[in-house]
N, C-alpha and C positions, 0 to 999 in steps of 0.2 A: 508428427508435426508438433512443434512447440505450442504450448498453451499458456496464456497470460492472464493474470489478475492485475487490473489497473485500478488503483485507488486514488480518488480525487477528493482531497480534504478542503472543505470550505474555510474561509478565513476565521480563525478563532478570535474570541474576545481578548485573550491574553496570548500573544505569540510566545512570550517567555515561558509561560506555564506549558503551553503546547509543546514547544521545542524540548523542554526539559523532560517531559514524559515520553515524547516520541523517541528522542535520541537515547534516553537512558533506560527505558522500559520496553516500549512497543517494538522498536526496530530489533533489539536483541531477541525478543520473542519470535517475531516474524522470520528472522534469519535462521532459526532452528527448525522451520517447517520442513518435514521430510521431503526429499527429492527436489528441493529448490535448486535451480541451476543458476539463476541470477536474480539480483534484487538491487534496483537502482531507485534513488530518491532525487527529486528535483524540487527546489523551491523557486518557482518562476519569478523572474525579475519583471518589474514594470516595463512596459513597452510603449510604443507611440500612442496606443489607445488608453494608457494609464494602468491602473491596477489590474493584474491578471485575475481571471475568474476563480482561480483556486490558489490556496496558500501552499499546498504541498501535493506532489504527484508521486506515487510509488508504483513501480512496475516490477512485478514478481513473475518469474518464468519457470515453468516445469517442462519436462520432456513431452508430455501429452496430457490430455484431459483426464485420463485415469489417474495419473500421478497427482494432478491437482486435486481431484476428488478425494483421493485417499489421504492426502495431507490435511485437507480441511476437515475431514470427518474424524481425524485422530485427535489425541489429547492436545498436541501443540496447536492444531488448527482451531479447536474450540477455545483454548486459552487466549489465542491471538484475537479471535473475533470478539470474545467477551471483554477484552481490554479496551476496545473502542469506546465503550461507555465511560471510561476513566479520563478521556482527554479530547474526544472528538464531538463535543456537544454542539458545535456549530453545524454539524452535518457532514456526511461523507457519501460519495457516489462510488459504486463498484461496478466495473465492467469486466466481463470475462469472455474469452474466446480464443480461437486458434490464432497464432501469430505467424506471419510469413515475412522472412527477411528479404528486403529489396536489394540491399547492398551488403 
């Protein structure tokens, strides 16, 4: 069963600085995680309720939990996690778990 890491980034003080680092440094690091099957990023737009609760949502998918664990324990996983301190000062929430496709 597929296994996902969902990363919810709070609104940064400077969206320009955040975007520059995320797009130029962090995303390329994360894209090199071993066994990664898909990696999507959404910058939610304001809706009827106004500003969304998160600035950016990243969804990374592996084949299973073992592949995710191996990726995060390795060199690229440690470097990607350590890089959060360089741009995500406003805070980040991480959710992990099995993913089931509905459609």
